[in-house]
N, C-alpha and C positions, 0 to 999 in steps of 0.2 A: 448462415449468418449474415447480422443483418448489415443491410450494407447503408453508410452515414454518406450523405451528398452535402455540402456548403452553397452549392446556389441557392440564390432567395432562401436560406437564413438567415429569419432572426433573433433577437434576444430571448423575445418572446414564444418561438418558436422551441429556441434550442431547450427553454425552461418550461414548455408542456413537453415534450418530448423525454427531457428527465424528469416529470412527475409519473405520467404512464407508465414508466420505463423502472420507477423507482425498486420494486423486486429485482428485475433484470439485473439492474445496475448496480447493486447491494454486490457488499464485500463479500455476504453470507450467499451470493451464487456462487458470485467466482470461488471460493473455498476448494468445492473439489475439482477444481481443475488444477489446483494449486498443491494437493495434500504431497503428490510425490517428487515435488519441485523445492529443490533448495533455494531458504529467502533469508534474507537478509534484511531484517526490519529494523530501523532507525528511526527515536521521533527523540525531538525538543517541544519546549515552550512555549509554539506558534500553534497549543489547539488542535493536532491533531491527534496526540498522543491518544484518547480514543476509539478513534477511528479503526489508528492502526492496531489496537487492546481487542477491538471486535474483531479483524480478517483471522491474526492470531490464536482467538480462541475457539473460530471457526472453524480455521482448519485444520485444528487439532480432536475440534469435535469427529471432527471428518476422519480422524485418524491418521492425517500428515503430523508427521516429529521433528522434521527437517527445515524447523523454525527458528532462527535464533534471534534477540528479540534485545534492543539497548534503551534506555532513554537518557539523556543527559540535558543536564540544565543548560538552556544555552536558546538563542533567535531558530526563526527559521534558515537564515542561511551558512549557521552554526562559526559567525563570526569569526569568536572565540576562541571556536572548535575545530578548524580544520586540522588540526595537525592528527591530533586524535580520529579526529573523523579518518581522513586518509588511512590510518595506522589500522581502524577499525576494518575499514573495506579492502585490504592488504588479508592483511591475516587471516582476515572472515573465506576471502578466494584461496590462499593459500593448503585452506583446510578440508576442500570440495577438494572429491574423488569421481 
């Protein structure tokens, strides 16, 4: 397990670390560890849906089947859809066994 320390970290050193470990930090690398974990993947129109789609594809490619996805046309903070967000999360949690 890699240990991260913030002492002496700069924006440049963080960027360099991310670039050097892009494969290790990718969704594809995380997918095998998430195949048995129930996941609720909620996306909005904030530009991150593609990354979430990548994660879901990678998890399913590794045999993960416990993924629920939903995209909602709203902003990053779900400002105009917060009740829907709450309902989706509570409903999903209620379906876990």
